[in-house]
TORFI-74074 format. One record per residue: y, x, z negated of N, C-alpha, C, O in turn; residue in one letter. Coordinates in pm, whole numbers, plus 50000, padded with zeros to 5 digits. Example, Ala and Ser with C-alpha at 12.3 -4.5 7.8 and 13.67 -1.06 7.14 Angstrom:
<pts>
PT     n_y     n_x     n_z    ca_y    ca_x    ca_z     c_y     c_x     c_z     o_y     o_x     o_z   r
PT   49431   51319   49220   49550   51230   49220   49670   51320   49220   49668   51424   49154   a
PT   49775   51285   49292   49894   51367   49286   50003   51290   49213   50114   51341   49196   s
</pts>
This chain:
<pts>
PT     n_y     n_x     n_z    ca_y    ca_x    ca_z     c_y     c_x     c_z     o_y     o_x     o_z   r
PT   51559   49816   53980   51492   49945   53971   51422   49954   53835   51488   49940   53732   m
PT   51291   49978   53833   51221   49988   53705   51277   50101   53621   51310   50207   53672   p
PT   51288   50077   53490   51340   50177   53399   51225   50246   53327   51121   50185   53302   q
PT   51245   50370   53294   51143   50443   53219   51148   50400   53074   51248   50346   53026   t
PT   51038   50423   53005   51029   50384   52864   51066   50498   52771   51056   50483   52649   s
PT   51109   50611   52825   51138   50727   52742   51247   50701   52641   51236   50746   52527   g
PT   51352   50630   52679   51464   50607   52589   51427   50518   52473   51487   50528   52366   s
PT   51328   50430   52492   51290   50339   52385   51182   50395   52295   51152   50338   52191   s
PT   51122   50508   52335   51013   50565   52256   51055   50605   52115   50985   50570   52020   a
PT   51169   50677   52096   51209   50712   51959   51233   50589   51873   51195   50586   51756   p
PT   51297   50487   51930   51324   50365   51854   51195   50296   51815   51182   50245   51703   a
PT   51098   50294   51907   50970   50232   51878   50896   50307   51769   50836   50246   51681   s
PT   50901   50440   51774   50835   50521   51671   50899   50499   51535   50830   50492   51434   a
PT   51033   50489   51533   51103   50467   51407   51071   50330   51351   51053   50315   51230   l
PT   51063   50229   51437   51034   50093   51392   50896   50084   51329   50871   49998   51244   a
PT   50806   50170   51370   50669   50170   51316   50668   50196   51167   50580   50148   51095   r
PT   50768   50272   51119   50770   50310   50977   50858   50217   50893   50874   50239   50773   f
PT   50915   50114   50953   51002   50022   50879   50929   49936   50777   50985   49912   50670   l
PT   50806   49886   50805   50742   49795   50709   50734   49847   50566   50773   49774   50475   p
PT   50686   49971   50540   50683   50015   50401   50821   50030   50340   50839   50007   50220   p
PT   50919   50068   50421   51057   50080   50372   51110   49943   50332   51172   49928   50226   v
PT   51086   49843   50416   51133   49708   50386   51062   49650   50265   51125   49583   50183   l
PT   50932   49674   50254   50858   49622   50139   50906   49686   50009   50918   49618   49907   l
PT   50933   49815   50013   50985   49882   49894   51125   49830   49859   51157   49810   49742   l
PT   51207   49809   49962   51340   49754   49938   51332   49617   49872   51412   49584   49785   a
PT   51234   49536   49914   51215   49404   49853   51179   49418   49705   51226   49340   49622   l
PT   51096   49516   49671   51061   49538   49531   51186   49568   49448   51200   49520   49335   m
PT   51277   49649   49504   51399   49684   49432   51491   49563   49418   51556   49545   49315   w
PT   51496   49480   49521   51578   49359   49514   51523   49265   49406   51598   49207   49328   v
PT   51391   49250   49403   51328   49164   49304   51355   49215   49163   51386   49137   49073   v
PT   51344   49346   49142   51369   49403   49010   51515   49385   48969   51543   49359   48852   e
PT   51607   49399   49064   51749   49378   49035   51774   49233   48996   51849   49205   48903   a
PT   51711   49140   49068   51726   48998   49036   51667   48968   48898   51723   48889   48822   a
PT   51555   49032   48867   51492   49012   48737   51583   49060   48624   51582   49006   48513   d
PT   51662   49164   48654   51749   49222   48552   51870   49134   48520   51922   49138   48408   a
PT   51915   49055   48616   52038   48977   48597   52013   48828   48573   52099   48758   48520   v
PT   51896   48780   48612   51867   48637   48594   51798   48613   48460   51733   48702   48406   l
PT   51812   48492   48406   51746   48461   48278   51594   48467   48291   51539   48445   48398   p
PT   51528   48497   48180   51382   48502   48180   51331   48633   48235   51406   48728   48255   g
PT   51200   48637   48259   51135   48757   48311   51041   48720   48423   50962   48626   48411   s
PT   51050   48793   48533   50963   48766   48648   50818   48807   48622   50729   48772   48699   f
PT   50795   48882   48515   50659   48927   48486   50562   48810   48466   50442   48825   48486   e
PT   50615   48696   48427   50528   48580   48404   50459   48535   48533   50361   48461   48528   v
PT   50511   48580   48647   50451   48544   48776   50346   48645   48822   50296   48636   48934   f
PT   50312   48740   48735   50211   48839   48770   50070   48785   48759   50049   48664   48747   g
PT   49973   48875   48762   49833   48837   48754   49797   48813   48607   49799   48906   48527   i
PT   49764   48690   48573   49721   48657   48436   49569   48642   48437   49515   48547   48494   r
PT   49502   48737   48374   49356   48743   48381   49290   48613   48337   49322   48557   48232   a
PT   49198   48567   48419   49114   48450   48393   49193   48319   48384   49143   48220   48331   w
PT   49316   48318   48435   49397   48196   48434   49407   48142   48577   49476   48200   48661   d
PT   49337   48033   48604   49332   47979   48740   49465   47917   48782   49486   47889   48900   v
PT   49555   47896   48687   49686   47840   48722   49784   47949   48766   49897   47918   48806   t
PT   49743   48076   48761   49831   48186   48800   49770   48270   48912   49796   48390   48921   h
PT   49691   48207   48997   49630   48282   49106   49734   48335   49204   49707   48433   49274   l
PT   49852   48272   49210   49957   48321   49299   50003   48460   49259   50064   48532   49338   q
PT   49974   48498   49136   50011   48630   49089   49940   48741   49166   49990   48854   49171   g
PT   49826   48710   49225   49753   48811   49305   49840   48859   49420   49836   48977   49457   i
PT   49919   48769   49477   50007   48805   49588   50144   48855   49540   50205   48940   49605   l
PT   50191   48803   49427   50326   48836   49380   50331   48964   49297   50435   49030   49294   l
PT   50222   48999   49230   50224   49111   49136   50274   49242   49195   50347   49313   49127   a
PT   50237   49279   49320   50287   49407   49373   50438   49416   49385   50494   49525   49391   p
PT   50505   49301   49389   50651   49301   49402   50720   49309   49266   50841   49331   49260   l
PT   50645   49291   49158   50702   49281   49024   50675   49408   48944   50569   49470   48959   l
PT   50770   49447   48858   50752   49564   48774   50808   49534   48635   50902   49456   48620   h
PT   50749   49598   48536   50788   49570   48398   50923   49629   48362   50999   49568   48285   s
PT   50956   49746   48416   51083   49813   48389   51128   49888   48514   51053   49902   48610   t
PT   51252   49936   48510   51302   50018   48620   51222   50148   48631   51194   50194   48742   w
PT   51185   50206   48517   51109   50331   48522   50972   50308   48584   50919   50396   48652   s
PT   50913   50191   48562   50786   50155   48624   50801   50150   48776   50718   50204   48849   h
PT   50908   50087   48822   50934   50077   48966   50961   50214   49026   50909   50247   49133   l
PT   51042   50294   48958   51076   50427   49010   50951   50514   49021   50935   50588   49118   i
PT   50862   50505   48921   50739   50585   48923   50650   50548   49040   50580   50633   49095   a
PT   50652   50420   49080   50569   50376   49192   50634   50400   49328   50564   50406   49429   n
PT   50766   50413   49332   50838   50411   49459   50803   50528   49551   50776   50508   49669   s
PT   50804   50650   49497   50781   50767   49582   50640   50769   49640   50625   50781   49761   v
PT   50534   50756   49557   50400   50756   49618   50377   50636   49710   50306   50648   49810   p
PT   50437   50521   49677   50422   50405   49766   50483   50435   49902   50422   50406   50005   f
PT   50603   50493   49903   50672   50519   50029   50599   50626   50110   50580   50611   50230   l
PT   50557   50734   50045   50489   50843   50115   50358   50795   50176   50333   50813   50295   v
PT   50273   50734   50093   50142   50690   50142   50156   50572   50236   50080   50560   50333   l
PT   50253   50484   50210   50275   50369   50298   50317   50412   50438   50273   50354   50537   g
PT   50402   50514   50446   50444   50564   50577   50327   50627   50651   50316   50612   50773   i
PT   50239   50696   50579   50121   50754   50644   50030   50646   50700   49971   50663   50807   l
PT   50018   50534   50629   49938   50422   50680   50010   50358   50798   49947   50325   50899   v
PT   50142   50342   50787   50220   50278   50893   50227   50360   51020   50267   50309   51124   a
PT   50188   50488   51013   50187   50571   51134   50093   50513   51240   50107   50543   51358   a
PT   49998   50430   51198   49906   50366   51291   49963   50237   51348   49899   50172   51431   e
PT   50081   50199   51303   50144   50078   51355   50173   49977   51245   50108   49976   51141   g
PT   50272   49893   51271   50313   49794   51172   50203   49694   51141   50182   49658   51024   g
PT   50133   49648   51244   50026   49550   51220   49915   49610   51135   49859   49542   51049   r
PT   49882   49736   51159   49780   49801   51078   49827   49812   50933   49749   49790   50840   r
PT   49954   49845   50912   50007   49857   50777   49996   49724   50703   49951   49720   50589   f
PT   50036   49615   50768   50032   49485   50702   49888   49441   50677   49860   49377   50576   w
PT   49797   49473   50768   49657   49438   50749   49598   49512   50629   49530   49452   50545   a
PT   49625   49642   50621   49578   49721   50507   49638   49668   50378   49568   49654   50278   v
PT   49768   49640   50380   49837   49591   50261   49778   49458   50215   49759   49438   50095   t
PT   49749   49368   50308   49694   49237   50272   49557   49251   50206   49529   49187   50105   a
PT   49471   49336   50264   49337   49354   50208   49343   49419   50071   49275   49377   49978   i
PT   49426   49522   50058   49439   49592   49930   49498   49500   49824   49451   49499   49710   v
PT   49600   49422   49861   49663   49331   49764   49564   49226   49716   49561   49194   49597   a
PT   49482   49172   49806   49386   49069   49769   49276   49125   49679   49252   49074   49569   l
PT   49210   49231   49725   49103   49291   49645   49159   49350   49516   49101   49336   49408   v
PT   49273   49417   49528   49334   49479   49411   49387   49379   49312   49404   49413   49194   g
PT   49414   49257   49355   49459   49153   49263   49345   49081   49195   49355   49046   49077   g
PT   49238   49059   49267   49121   48992   49209   49059   49078   49099   49009   49025   49000   v
PT   49063   49210   49115   49004   49301   49018   49057   49281   48877   48979   49250   48787   g
PT   49188   49298   48853   49239   49279   48718   49229   49135   48670   49219   49110   48549   p
PT   49230   49040   48763   49213   48899   48722   49075   48879   48660   49060   48800   48566   w
PT   48975   48950   48710   48838   48936   48660   48807   49033   48546   48733   48997   48454   l
PT   48862   49155   48550   48818   49261   48461   48905   49279   48337   48858   49331   48236   l
PT   49030   49236   48343   49119   49256   48228   49088   49153   48118   49023   49052   48143   a
PT   49136   49181   47999   49119   49088   47887   49188   48957   47921   49302   48958   47966   v
PT   49121   48842   47900   49182   48712   47934   49323   48698   47877   49347   48726   47759   p
PT   49416   48655   47963   49555   48638   47922   49643   48759   47950   49765   48748   47945   g
PT   49581   48875   47978   49658   48995   48009   49732   48978   48142   49675   48931   48240   t
PT   49859   49017   48145   49940   49006   48267   49954   49145   48331   49991   49241   48264   v
PT   49923   49153   48459   49931   49279   48534   50035   49267   48643   50033   49171   48721   t
PT   50126   49363   48650   50227   49367   48756   50241   49511   48806   50201   49606   48738   v
PT   50296   49526   48926   50325   49659   48978   50258   49687   49111   50157   49625   49147   g
PT   50314   49783   49183   50266   49819   49316   50166   49934   49313   50126   49983   49418   a
PT   50125   49977   49194   50034   50091   49189   49899   50060   49251   49832   50150   49301   s
PT   49858   49932   49247   49733   49896   49315   49741   49924   49463   49643   49968   49524   g
PT   49858   49897   49524   49876   49929   49665   49873   50080   49688   49817   50127   49786   l
PT   49933   50154   49596   49935   50300   49609   49792   50355   49609   49757   50438   49693   v
PT   49710   50309   49515   49571   50354   49510   49494   50308   49633   49407   50378   49682   f
PT   49527   50190   49683   49461   50140   49803   49496   50220   49926   49408   50252   50006   g
PT   49623   50255   49942   49663   50338   50056   49595   50474   50049   49551   50527   50151   y
PT   49588   50530   49928   49524   50660   49909   49378   50655   49956   49333   50741   50031   f
PT   49305   50553   49910   49164   50540   49947   49148   50514   50096   49057   50567   50160   a
PT   49237   50432   50152   49230   50402   50296   49247   50528   50379   49173   50549   50476   y
PT   49341   50613   50343   49367   50735   50420   49247   50828   50418   49222   50899   50516   l
PT   49172   50829   50307   49053   50913   50300   48939   50855   50384   48871   50928   50456   l
PT   48920   50723   50375   48813   50658   50452   48843   50666   50601   48751   50679   50682   v
PT   48970   50659   50637   49010   50662   50778   48961   50788   50848   48924   50783   50966   r
PT   48960   50899   50777   48916   51026   50836   48771   51015   50881   48735   51061   50989   v
PT   48688   50955   50797   48545   50944   50827   48520   50860   50950   48423   50884   51023   k
PT   48606   50759   50975   48581   50664   51083   48655   50698   51212   48646   50625   51310   r
PT   48728   50809   51212   48801   50850   51332   48713   50939   51418   48655   51035   51366   t
PT   48700   50912   51548   48617   50996   51636   48669   51139   51637   48788   51162   51616   p
PT   48580   51237   51661   48621   51377   51666   48730   51398   51772   48730   51334   51877   p
PT   48822   51487   51743   48930   51514   51835   49055   51557   51760   49053   51576   51639   g
PT   49164   51570   51835   49289   51614   51775   49340   51521   51668   49392   51566   51566   g
PT   49325   51389   51689   49372   51292   51590   49297   51309   51459   49356   51301   51351   r
PT   49166   51334   51467   49088   51348   51345   49128   51474   51269   49135   51473   51146   r
PT   49154   51582   51341   49198   51705   51277   49327   51682   51200   49342   51727   51086   v
PT   49420   51610   51263   49547   51579   51197   49524   51494   51073   49586   51518   50969   l
PT   49435   51396   51083   49409   51310   50969   49340   51385   50856   49362   51355   50739   q
PT   49256   51483   50890   49194   51566   50787   49299   51647   50713   49295   51658   50590   i
PT   49393   51703   50788   49501   51779   50726   49582   51690   50633   49614   51729   50521   v
PT   49614   51569   50680   49690   51475   50598   49612   51438   50473   49668   51434   50363   i
PT   49482   51412   50489   49399   51374   50374   49393   51486   50271   49400   51460   50150   a
PT   49382   51610   50317   49377   51724   50225   49508   51733   50147   49507   51756   50026   v
PT   49620   51716   50216   49751   51722   50149   49766   51608   50050   49818   51627   49940   l
PT   49720   51489   50088   49729   51373   49999   49647   51396   49872   49693   51366   49762   v
PT   49526   51449   49890   49441   51477   49773   49504   51584   49686   49501   51574   49563   v
PT   49562   51687   49749   49623   51795   49673   49740   51746   49588   49759   51791   49476   a
PT   49817   51652   49643   49936   51605   49572   49903   51495   49472   49952   51496   49359   v
PT   49818   51400   49514   49795   51281   49432   49654   51269   49374   49628   51179   49295   y
PT   49563   51359   49413   49424   51344   49373   49403   51339   49223   49326   51256   49175   g
PT   49469   51426   49149   49451   51430   49004   49493   51302   48937   49419   51247   48854   g
PT   49612   51253   48971   49661   51130   48909   49579   51010   48952   49564   50915   48875   s
PT   49526   51012   49075   49443   50902   49121   49311   50898   49044   49261   50790   49011   m
PT   49255   51014   49015   49129   51020   48943   49145   50967   48801   49065   50886   48755   l
PT   49248   51012   48731   49269   50964   48594   49316   50820   48591   49294   50749   48492   t
PT   49382   50775   48699   49437   50641   48701   49333   50531   48704   49362   50419   48663   g
PT   49212   50562   48752   49107   50459   48759   49019   50461   48634   48920   50389   48626   v
PT   49055   50544   48535   48979   50552   48411   49058   50488   48298   49181   50495   48297   l
PT   48991   50425   48201   49061   50359   48089   49106   50459   47984   49057   50458   47871   p
PT   49199   50545   48021   49243   50651   47930   49388   50635   47885   49431   50703   47792   v
PT   49465   50547   47950   49607   50532   47917   49635   50389   47870   49631   50297   47951   s
PT   49663   50370   47742   49692   50235   47692   49812   50173   47765   49913   50240   47789   p
PT   49800   50047   47799   49909   49977   47865   49912   49995   48015   49994   49934   48083   g
PT   49823   50078   48069   49815   50102   48214   49691   50031   48267   49582   50048   48213   v
PT   49707   49953   48373   49597   49874   48427   49504   49959   48513   49523   49968   48635   s
PT   49405   50021   48450   49306   50094   48528   49228   49998   48617   49178   50037   48723   w
PT   49217   49871   48572   49147   49771   48653   49220   49749   48786   49156   49737   48891   q
PT   49355   49743   48781   49432   49727   48903   49423   49848   48993   49416   49835   49115   g
PT   49422   49967   48933   49411   50090   49011   49275   50099   49080   49265   50127   49199   h
PT   49170   50074   49001   49035   50084   49055   49011   49981   49165   48957   50014   49271   l
PT   49051   49857   49141   49029   49753   49242   49117   49775   49364   49078   49740   49475   s
PT   49237   49833   49345   49321   49867   49459   49254   49972   49547   49257   49964   49669   g
PT   49192   50073   49482   49119   50175   49557   49001   50115   49631   48973   50152   49745   a
PT   48932   50021   49567   48821   49952   49633   48873   49876   49755   48810   49873   49860   v
PT   48990   49813   49739   49051   49743   49852   49084   49836   49966   49069   49800   50083   g
PT   49128   49958   49934   49156   50057   50039   49031   50098   50113   49033   50116   50235   g
PT   48921   50112   50040   48793   50145   50104   48751   50030   50195   48707   50052   50308   v
PT   48765   49907   50146   48731   49789   50228   48814   49785   50356   48763   49757   50464   c
PT   48945   49814   50342   49032   49813   50460   48989   49920   50559   48989   49896   50680   a
PT   48953   50038   50509   48909   50145   50598   48780   50112   50671   48760   50156   50784   g
PT   48693   50035   50607   48567   49998   50670   48580   49879   50763   48510   49871   50864   l
PT   48670   49786   50729   48683   49663   50807   48770   49680   50931   48744   49619   51034   l
PT   48873   49762   50922   48969   49779   51031   48925   49895   51119   48942   50011   51082   l
PT   48870   49864   51233   48818   49966   51322   48926   50021   51414   49023   49952   51446   r
PT   48909   50145   51455   48999   50203   51554   49136   50230   51499   49161   50211   51380   g
PT   49224   50275   51584   49361   50308   51547   49451   50192   51572   49438   50121   51672   s
PT   49545   50172   51479   49641   50064   51497   49764   50106   51574   49851   50023   51602   g
PT   49773   50232   51607   49891   50281   51678   49893   50229   51820   49791   50234   51889   a
PT   50007   50180   51866   50013   50129   52002   50004   50240   52105   50049   50352   52080   p
PT   49948   50208   52218   49943   50306   52326   50082   50325   52386   50157   50229   52400   r
PT   50116   50450   52421   50248   50471   52483   50256   50402   52616   50161   50398   52694   p
PT   50375   50345   52642   50395   50275   52769   50404   50375   52884   50455   50486   52868   a
PT   50354   50334   52999   50360   50421   53117   50500   50425   53173   50571   50324   53175   r
PT   50541   50543   53218   50671   50557   53279   50659   50528   53429   50557   50559   53491   s
PT   50762   50470   53482   50765   50439   53627   50889   50501   53688   50997   50496   53629   m
PT   50873   50557   53803   50986   50617   53873   51005   50546   54007   50909   50517   54078   r
PT   51130   50519   54040   51160   50452   54165   51216   50552   54264   51248   50515   54377   a
</pts>
């Protein structure tokens, strides 16, 4: 007898939001390991103009200079990451990959040679920009109205810090990483068409 999909719907919806939670958990595990193991994981970050450290473009979002640095990034990363993941896990990973790549190349090119950049704030700025661009590319309808409401709330909460974050006004803060992360979010919004959310399964009755 065919079974309905109603019972699995809540579990499927919950699983959609797991990727940002798991990625954030990995950041905390990495920081804990950095705290107890010899040396510093920061050396694996983005080293500007150093072709021997290109792997830092992928590793930098997982690394943080201090616990306070990680804590400051955790809440906006989780909030904005979950909003991106609402379109599905595959969409979240696609957006994350584009933002990490573009957001990593930026400080590698724009920062003073030898400068090391670490942290997930580039992803945060990328998710922010993606959520704004997504509204423009969503067809009119109920989904677009919801996305407009979300975008307004996101701007109200994070807009001020996002604006100052892309300007060279805070010593020791990588405005290059923030700006390039935001550019990556715009690229993701333009490149990834349609909604990543899976269609609900049809119910069958016997």
